[in-house]
C-alpha positions as CSV (number, residue, x, y, z in Angstrom):
1,X,-8.6,24.8,23.0
2,X,-5.5,23.2,23.6
3,X,-2.6,24.0,21.0
4,X,-2.1,20.6,18.6
5,X,1.2,19.0,19.4
6,X,3.8,19.3,17.3
7,X,6.9,16.7,16.1
8,X,9.6,19.5,16.2
9,X,8.9,20.1,20.0
10,X,9.7,17.1,20.8
11,X,13.1,16.9,19.7
12,X,15.1,13.6,21.5
13,X,12.3,12.7,23.6
14,X,10.6,9.8,24.2
15,X,7.8,9.0,21.4
16,X,5.5,6.3,21.9
17,X,3.7,4.7,19.2
18,X,0.0,3.0,19.4
19,X,-0.1,0.3,16.1
20,X,3.9,0.5,15.7
21,X,3.8,-2.4,13.6
22,X,1.8,-1.1,10.9
23,X,2.7,-0.7,7.2
24,X,3.1,3.1,7.8
25,X,3.2,3.7,11.4
26,X,6.9,1.1,11.3
27,X,8.3,3.7,9.1
28,X,7.0,6.5,10.6
29,X,9.0,4.8,14.0
30,X,12.5,4.4,11.8
31,X,12.1,7.7,10.5
32,X,11.5,9.4,13.9
33,X,14.7,7.1,15.7
34,X,16.8,8.6,12.9
35,X,15.8,12.0,13.6
36,X,17.3,11.1,17.2
37,X,13.7,10.6,18.7
38,X,13.7,7.7,21.2
39,X,10.8,5.3,20.4
40,X,8.5,3.1,22.1
41,X,5.7,1.1,21.0
42,X,3.2,-1.8,21.1
43,X,1.1,-3.8,18.7
44,X,-1.5,-6.6,19.1
45,X,1.0,-8.9,17.1
46,X,4.4,-10.1,16.2
47,X,3.8,-8.4,12.4
48,X,6.5,-8.9,9.5
49,X,7.6,-5.0,10.3
50,X,8.2,-5.1,14.4
51,X,11.8,-7.2,13.6
52,X,12.7,-4.0,11.5
53,X,11.2,-1.2,14.3
54,X,13.5,-3.1,16.9
55,X,16.7,-3.5,15.2
56,X,16.3,0.0,14.6
57,X,16.4,0.7,18.5
58,X,12.9,0.7,19.3
59,X,11.4,-0.9,22.3
60,X,8.3,-2.5,21.2
61,X,5.6,-4.4,23.3
62,X,3.3,-6.9,22.0
63,X,-0.2,-6.5,23.2
64,X,-1.4,-3.4,24.6
65,X,-2.0,-2.1,28.5
66,X,-1.9,1.4,30.0
67,X,1.5,0.9,31.8
68,X,3.7,1.4,28.4
69,X,2.8,4.9,28.1
70,X,4.0,5.7,31.2
71,X,7.0,8.1,30.6
72,X,6.3,8.7,27.1
73,X,6.7,12.8,26.2
74,X,3.8,12.3,22.9
75,X,1.6,9.6,21.9
76,X,0.9,8.6,18.4
77,X,-1.9,6.6,17.6
78,X,-2.6,4.8,14.4
79,X,-5.9,4.9,13.0
80,X,-7.0,1.6,14.0
81,X,-6.6,2.5,17.5
82,X,-9.9,3.2,19.2
83,X,-10.2,5.8,21.5
84,X,-11.1,3.4,24.4
85,X,-7.5,1.6,23.6
86,X,-5.9,1.5,27.5
87,X,-3.2,3.5,25.8
88,X,-5.0,6.2,24.8
89,X,-7.2,5.8,27.5
90,X,-4.0,5.9,30.1
91,X,-2.5,8.9,28.3
92,X,-5.5,10.7,28.2
93,X,-5.8,10.0,31.8
94,X,-2.1,11.0,32.3
95,X,-2.4,14.1,30.0
96,X,0.4,13.1,27.8
97,X,-0.5,15.0,24.2
98,X,-1.2,12.4,22.0
99,X,-1.7,13.0,17.8
100,X,-3.1,10.5,15.0
101,X,-0.4,8.7,12.5
102,X,-1.4,11.3,9.5
103,X,-0.8,13.8,11.9
104,X,2.7,13.1,12.1
105,X,3.1,12.3,8.8
106,X,1.7,15.7,7.8
107,X,3.7,17.6,10.1
108,X,7.2,15.0,9.0
109,X,6.4,16.8,5.2
110,X,6.2,20.3,6.5
111,X,9.3,22.5,5.0
112,X,9.7,20.2,2.0
113,X,9.3,22.3,-1.0
114,X,8.0,19.6,-3.1
115,X,5.9,17.2,-1.1
116,X,3.8,14.5,-3.0
117,X,1.2,12.5,-1.9
118,X,0.1,9.7,-3.8
119,X,-3.0,8.5,-3.2
120,X,-5.8,6.3,-4.5
121,X,-7.7,3.3,-3.8
122,X,-4.6,1.1,-5.1
123,X,-1.6,1.5,-6.2
124,X,0.0,3.9,-3.7
125,X,2.9,1.7,-2.5
126,X,3.8,0.5,-6.0
127,X,3.7,4.2,-7.2
128,X,5.7,5.2,-4.7
129,X,8.3,2.6,-4.6
130,X,8.8,3.3,-8.9
131,X,8.9,7.1,-7.8
132,X,11.5,6.8,-5.0
133,X,13.8,4.6,-7.0
134,X,13.6,6.9,-9.8
135,X,14.8,10.0,-7.8
136,X,17.4,8.1,-6.1
137,X,18.9,6.6,-9.2
138,X,18.3,10.1,-11.4
139,X,20.1,12.2,-8.2
140,X,17.4,13.9,-6.9
141,X,17.9,12.3,-3.6
142,X,14.3,12.3,-2.0
143,X,13.0,11.6,1.9
144,X,10.7,9.2,1.4
145,X,7.8,7.4,3.6
146,X,5.9,4.2,1.8
147,X,3.8,1.7,3.3
148,X,6.3,-1.1,2.1
149,X,9.2,-2.3,1.6
150,X,11.7,-1.4,-0.8
151,X,15.6,-2.6,-1.7
152,X,16.2,0.6,-3.6
153,X,16.0,2.8,-0.4
154,X,16.6,0.3,2.3
155,X,13.5,-0.4,3.6
156,X,10.3,2.4,3.6
157,X,12.0,5.3,4.8
158,X,14.7,7.5,3.5
159,X,16.0,10.5,4.8
160,X,17.2,12.5,1.8
161,X,18.9,16.2,0.9
162,X,17.0,16.9,-1.8
163,X,13.8,19.0,-1.8
164,X,11.1,16.3,-2.3
165,X,9.5,14.4,0.6
166,X,7.5,11.7,-1.5
167,X,4.5,9.6,0.9
168,X,1.4,7.6,0.4
169,X,-1.9,9.7,0.9
170,X,-3.9,7.1,2.7
171,X,-7.9,8.1,2.6
172,X,-8.7,5.5,5.0
173,X,-10.6,7.8,7.4
174,X,-9.8,10.6,6.1
175,X,-6.6,10.9,7.1
176,X,-4.9,12.5,3.8
177,X,-6.2,15.5,4.6
178,X,-3.9,16.2,7.6
179,X,-1.1,16.9,4.8
180,X,0.3,19.7,3.0
181,X,1.3,18.5,-0.8
182,X,2.1,20.6,-3.0
183,X,2.5,17.8,-5.8
184,X,-1.0,15.6,-5.3
185,X,-0.8,12.2,-8.0
186,X,-4.5,10.5,-7.9
187,X,-3.9,7.2,-9.0
188,X,-7.8,6.5,-8.8
189,X,-10.9,7.0,-7.2
190,X,-12.8,3.4,-6.4
191,X,-14.7,2.1,-3.4
192,X,-13.1,1.2,-0.8
193,X,-13.2,1.7,3.5
194,X,-16.9,2.1,3.4
195,X,-16.7,1.3,7.2
196,X,-16.1,5.5,7.3
197,X,-17.8,6.4,3.3
198,X,-21.0,6.8,2.9
199,X,-20.9,6.1,-0.5
200,X,-18.0,6.4,-3.8
201,X,-19.7,9.4,-4.2
202,X,-18.5,10.7,-0.5
203,X,-15.5,9.0,-1.6
204,X,-15.0,11.3,-4.7
205,X,-15.8,14.4,-2.6
206,X,-12.8,13.8,0.1
207,X,-10.2,12.9,-2.8
208,X,-11.8,16.1,-3.9
209,X,-11.0,17.9,-0.8
210,X,-7.2,16.5,-0.8
211,X,-6.7,18.0,-4.2
212,X,-7.8,21.3,-3.1
213,X,-5.1,21.6,-0.4
214,X,-2.7,22.3,-3.4
215,X,-1.6,26.1,-3.4
216,X,-1.5,28.1,-6.6
217,X,1.7,27.2,-7.4
218,X,1.1,23.4,-6.8
219,X,0.7,20.7,-9.1
220,X,-2.1,17.3,-9.8
221,X,-1.3,14.5,-11.5
222,X,-4.7,12.0,-12.0
223,X,-5.2,9.8,-14.3
224,X,-6.7,10.4,-17.7
225,X,-9.0,7.7,-17.8
226,X,-11.1,7.5,-14.4
227,X,-14.2,10.2,-14.3
228,X,-14.1,10.9,-11.2
229,X,-10.3,11.9,-11.0
230,X,-11.1,14.4,-13.8
231,X,-14.1,15.6,-12.8
232,X,-12.4,16.7,-9.3
233,X,-9.3,17.9,-11.5
234,X,-11.5,20.4,-13.4
235,X,-12.2,22.0,-10.5
236,X,-8.1,23.0,-9.5
237,X,-7.3,26.0,-10.4
238,X,-3.0,24.9,-9.8
239,X,-1.5,23.0,-12.7
240,X,-2.8,19.6,-13.9
241,X,-1.3,16.4,-16.4
242,X,-3.1,13.4,-16.9
243,X,-1.4,10.0,-17.4
244,X,-3.3,6.9,-18.8
245,X,-3.0,4.2,-21.6
246,X,-4.9,6.1,-24.1
247,X,-3.4,9.5,-26.2
248,X,-6.4,11.8,-24.1
249,X,-3.7,11.8,-21.6
250,X,-0.5,13.9,-21.5
251,X,1.8,10.8,-20.5
252,X,0.9,8.0,-22.4
253,X,2.2,5.0,-24.1
254,X,2.7,4.1,-27.8
255,X,3.9,1.6,-29.8
256,X,3.0,-0.9,-26.7
257,X,3.9,-4.2,-26.5
258,X,3.8,-7.4,-24.2
259,X,5.3,-10.3,-24.2
260,X,3.7,-13.8,-22.8
261,X,4.3,-13.0,-19.4
262,X,2.8,-9.8,-19.1
263,X,6.2,-7.1,-19.7
264,X,5.6,-4.3,-21.5
265,X,7.7,-2.3,-23.4
266,X,6.4,1.1,-24.9
267,X,7.7,4.9,-26.0
268,X,6.5,7.1,-23.4
269,X,4.8,10.3,-24.9
270,X,4.8,13.4,-22.5
271,X,3.3,16.4,-23.7
272,X,2.9,15.8,-27.6
273,X,6.5,14.1,-27.6
274,X,8.5,11.0,-27.1
275,X,10.2,11.1,-24.2
276,X,12.3,8.2,-23.6
277,X,11.6,4.2,-24.1
278,X,10.2,2.0,-21.7
279,X,10.3,-1.7,-20.8
280,X,8.8,-2.8,-17.6
281,X,10.7,-5.3,-14.9
282,X,7.3,-6.1,-13.5
283,X,4.2,-7.5,-15.6
284,X,0.5,-6.0,-15.6
285,X,-1.2,-3.3,-17.2
286,X,-2.0,-1.6,-14.2
287,X,2.0,-1.4,-13.4
288,X,2.1,0.3,-16.8
289,X,-0.3,2.8,-15.2
290,X,1.8,3.1,-12.3
291,X,4.8,3.8,-13.9
292,X,3.2,6.3,-16.0
293,X,1.9,8.1,-13.2
294,X,5.9,7.6,-11.5
295,X,7.1,9.1,-14.7
296,X,5.2,12.1,-14.8
297,X,6.2,13.0,-11.0
298,X,9.5,12.4,-12.4
299,X,8.8,14.8,-15.1
300,X,7.5,17.4,-12.8
301,X,10.1,17.2,-10.4
302,X,12.9,17.9,-12.9
303,X,14.5,14.4,-13.7
304,X,16.1,13.7,-16.9
305,X,13.6,11.2,-18.6
306,X,15.9,9.0,-20.2
307,X,17.7,8.5,-17.0
308,X,14.0,7.6,-15.6
309,X,12.6,5.3,-17.7
310,X,16.0,3.3,-17.3
311,X,15.2,3.3,-13.6
312,X,11.9,2.3,-13.8
313,X,13.0,-0.3,-16.2
314,X,15.1,-1.5,-13.3
315,X,12.1,-2.0,-10.7
316,X,11.6,-5.1,-9.8
317,X,9.0,-4.6,-6.7
318,X,8.3,-3.8,-3.3
319,X,8.2,-6.4,-1.2
320,X,5.1,-8.1,-0.5
321,X,4.1,-7.3,-3.8
322,X,3.7,-10.2,-6.4
323,X,6.5,-11.7,-4.3
324,X,8.2,-14.8,-4.7
325,X,8.8,-16.6,-1.7
326,X,9.4,-20.2,-2.3
327,X,8.9,-23.6,-4.4
328,X,7.4,-26.4,-3.0
329,X,6.2,-29.8,-4.2
330,X,8.9,-30.4,-6.6
331,X,8.6,-27.0,-8.6
332,X,5.3,-25.2,-7.6
333,X,6.1,-21.3,-7.2
334,X,4.2,-19.8,-4.3
335,X,3.8,-15.9,-4.3
336,X,2.4,-12.8,-2.0
337,X,0.3,-10.0,-2.7
338,X,-0.6,-7.2,-0.5
339,X,-4.1,-7.3,-2.9
340,X,-6.7,-6.7,0.0
341,X,-9.7,-5.4,-2.0
342,X,-11.3,-7.2,-5.1
343,X,-9.8,-4.9,-7.8
344,X,-6.2,-5.0,-6.6
345,X,-6.7,-9.1,-6.1
346,X,-8.1,-9.3,-9.3
347,X,-5.1,-7.7,-10.4
348,X,-2.9,-10.1,-8.8
349,X,-4.7,-13.0,-10.5
350,X,-4.3,-11.8,-13.7
351,X,-0.6,-11.6,-13.1
352,X,-0.1,-15.0,-12.0
353,X,-2.2,-16.3,-14.7
354,X,0.3,-15.4,-17.6
355,X,3.2,-16.6,-15.3
356,X,1.3,-19.8,-14.2
357,X,1.9,-23.1,-16.5
358,X,-0.3,-25.1,-14.6
359,X,-2.7,-24.5,-11.8
360,X,-3.7,-21.6,-10.2
361,X,-4.7,-21.3,-7.2
362,X,-6.3,-18.0,-5.9
363,X,-5.2,-18.2,-2.0
364,X,-7.5,-15.1,-0.1
365,X,-7.3,-13.7,3.0
366,X,-10.3,-11.3,3.0
367,X,-10.1,-8.2,5.2
368,X,-12.3,-6.8,8.0
369,X,-16.1,-7.7,8.6
370,X,-17.4,-4.1,7.3
371,X,-14.9,-4.2,3.7
372,X,-16.1,-8.1,2.9
373,X,-19.9,-6.7,3.5
374,X,-19.7,-3.8,1.9
375,X,-17.8,-5.3,-1.6
376,X,-19.3,-8.7,-1.1
377,X,-20.6,-9.3,-5.0
378,X,-17.0,-8.4,-5.9
379,X,-15.3,-10.7,-4.0
380,X,-17.8,-13.4,-5.6
381,X,-15.7,-12.9,-8.9
382,X,-12.7,-11.0,-8.7
383,X,-10.4,-14.6,-8.4
384,X,-11.7,-16.1,-11.7
385,X,-8.8,-16.6,-13.5
386,X,-7.7,-18.7,-11.2
387,X,-8.4,-22.4,-11.4
388,X,-9.1,-23.0,-7.7
389,X,-9.6,-20.2,-5.1
390,X,-8.7,-21.1,-1.7
391,X,-10.5,-18.6,1.7
392,X,-9.2,-18.3,4.8
393,X,-11.1,-16.7,7.6
394,X,-11.4,-13.3,7.1
395,X,-8.9,-11.2,9.5
396,X,-11.2,-8.7,11.7
397,X,-8.1,-6.7,12.4
398,X,-9.1,-3.6,13.7
399,X,-12.7,-5.1,14.1
400,X,-14.8,-7.3,16.4
401,X,-16.6,-10.3,14.8
402,X,-20.0,-9.3,14.3
403,X,-21.3,-13.1,14.0
404,X,-23.3,-12.9,10.8
405,X,-20.5,-13.3,8.2
406,X,-17.9,-15.7,7.5
407,X,-15.8,-17.0,4.7
408,X,-17.7,-19.7,4.1
409,X,-20.4,-17.5,2.9
410,X,-18.3,-15.6,0.4
411,X,-17.1,-20.0,-0.8
412,X,-20.9,-20.4,-1.5
413,X,-21.3,-17.1,-3.5
414,X,-18.2,-17.9,-5.2
415,X,-19.5,-21.2,-6.7
416,X,-22.7,-19.8,-7.2
417,X,-21.0,-17.8,-10.1
418,X,-19.1,-20.4,-11.4
419,X,-15.7,-20.2,-8.8
420,X,-14.4,-23.0,-8.0
421,X,-13.6,-22.5,-4.3
422,X,-12.8,-23.5,-0.8
423,X,-12.7,-23.1,2.7
424,X,-9.5,-23.9,4.6
425,X,-10.0,-21.5,7.8
426,X,-6.5,-21.8,9.1
427,X,-2.9,-20.9,8.2
428,X,-2.9,-25.0,8.9
429,X,-5.7,-25.6,7.1
430,X,-4.2,-23.8,3.9
431,X,-0.8,-25.0,4.1
432,X,-2.0,-29.0,4.1
433,X,-4.4,-28.4,1.1
434,X,-1.5,-26.3,-1.3
435,X,0.8,-29.6,-0.3
436,X,-1.8,-32.0,-1.3
437,X,-2.6,-30.4,-4.6
438,X,0.1,-28.4,-6.0
439,X,2.3,-30.0,-8.4
440,X,5.1,-28.9,-10.6
441,X,4.2,-26.2,-12.7
442,X,1.3,-24.8,-10.6
443,X,1.6,-21.5,-9.0
444,X,-0.3,-20.3,-5.6
445,X,-0.8,-16.7,-4.7
446,X,-1.8,-16.0,-1.2
447,X,-3.4,-12.5,-1.2
448,X,-4.4,-10.0,1.6
449,X,-3.3,-7.2,3.9
450,X,-3.9,-8.9,7.4
451,X,-1.2,-11.5,8.3
452,X,-1.9,-14.2,5.6
453,X,2.3,-13.2,4.7
454,X,3.0,-14.8,8.0
455,X,1.4,-18.7,6.0
456,X,4.4,-17.6,3.3
457,X,6.6,-17.6,5.8
458,X,5.0,-20.8,7.5
459,X,5.8,-22.8,4.5
460,X,9.2,-21.2,3.8
461,X,10.2,-22.6,7.6
462,X,9.0,-26.1,6.8
463,X,10.7,-25.9,3.8
464,X,13.9,-25.5,5.3
465,X,13.3,-28.1,8.1
466,X,13.1,-30.7,5.4
C-alpha cells in the first residue's frame, strides 16, 4: 500500500488545489503560500474568495481541465470534487500524489501542543473567529484557519508563534476524523449533511469518534444543554468542561440581560466563580452560547479572563455573518448571512427581526438538493418570524439537478404553513423584487452558503452606478 503523501515533504514545490475558492481551501492556499509553497488551483466559478487567493500569489483557473494539474508535485482536492473530476483523473493518470483537504489540515496542525478543533452543525466559524480574536488580543499568538474572513486576523488564516492552532472541524464526509486534536470544542450535534449520513444517530456516533481522537491529557469542551453532546462526552476519559445557558453547565451566564436589539450582557461563571463581566457586540442567544464556548476554551488555554471578556466585547463578527452590505430605497437595510441550514437561517432571521423597524424580508438561497430534500419540512417554517420570505433557485453546488425538486415546491409548502413566500429564481428577479418593495425602515437579509452573497455585491454595484 502506497504511503500517504505529507505536505512537509513538498517544501517549496508546486501544490495544485482543486476547489481553491472554497471557504476552507482558500485559507489553506494562503497558509501554504505563506510557508513558501508554490500554489495553483481551480474552481467552478469566480467566487468571492478567489481574489484573496490571487492577491496572495496563487495562479487560479476558472473551470476544471486536465492540463491544469500538469507540472504539479502534489494535488489537494476538496471533498466536493468527485473522483471523476478531470483534474483528479489526470493526476491519477500521471501518478501525481493527491490528498483530500481535511488530510492537509490535519497535517498542518501536527506539532502544535494545543491543536483545537471546533465542530458542530452550526456556529463553527463564529466561535473560531471569537476565540481567534480573544487569543490574539490576550497575547497568545495563535495560528488560525477559519472558514470565513475575520478582520482581526487579516483574513481567514494566521501563522502565529504560540502553541495553539485553531481550526474548524467539519463533519461533512467525516473529514474531521483526519484531525489530531488535543482540545475538541463541540458546539452542537444536529441533523445536516444527510447526503453522507444515514440519520442523526449516525451523525452523533461520528461526532463521538471525533471526540475519541483526544489523547488522555486532552480536553473536551461541549454544550451542556445538548443531550447528544453530553451523552458522547460521558464516554470520554479525558478532562471535560460544559458550557451553556443554564447553571448545570460549568461555564454559564448569570444576571443575563438583553437590550431591545438582542445584545446581551452577563456575568461569566466558570467552575463555580465569577470570572468576568461580558458585554456582547454581536446579537442573539446563539452568539451568547458561541461566546461561552470561546471563553471556556480561552480559559483552558490559559488566557486572562478579564482580557478575554473585554476582547469578546469587541468582536463584531466575521464577514458573511449577519453582515450589513447596503442601504437602498432611502433607508432600507440589506444584510447577508452565511446560514444555510434551517437552524442557522432561523437564528439569522431572529436577529434581523429585533433590528428591523419595518417589514422584514428573508431572502433564501437553499443549498444543495440533498439538503433541501432531507430537511424539507424544517425549511418550511425556519423564516416564520419574517414578514415575507423570498426564495431563490436551489444552489446545486457539488450536485446535479435531480429534476424532481425545486424552490417552487418549497414556496408552496411555506404558504401551506402560513408563511408569506414568493419564488424569485434568479439574482436579477430577486433584486428587482426587493427594489420594488423595500421602504425606509425595512430590512432584507440574504441567506445561504452558495453564491447568494454575489447578489449583495450586485445590489451594491448598482447603487454605486446610480
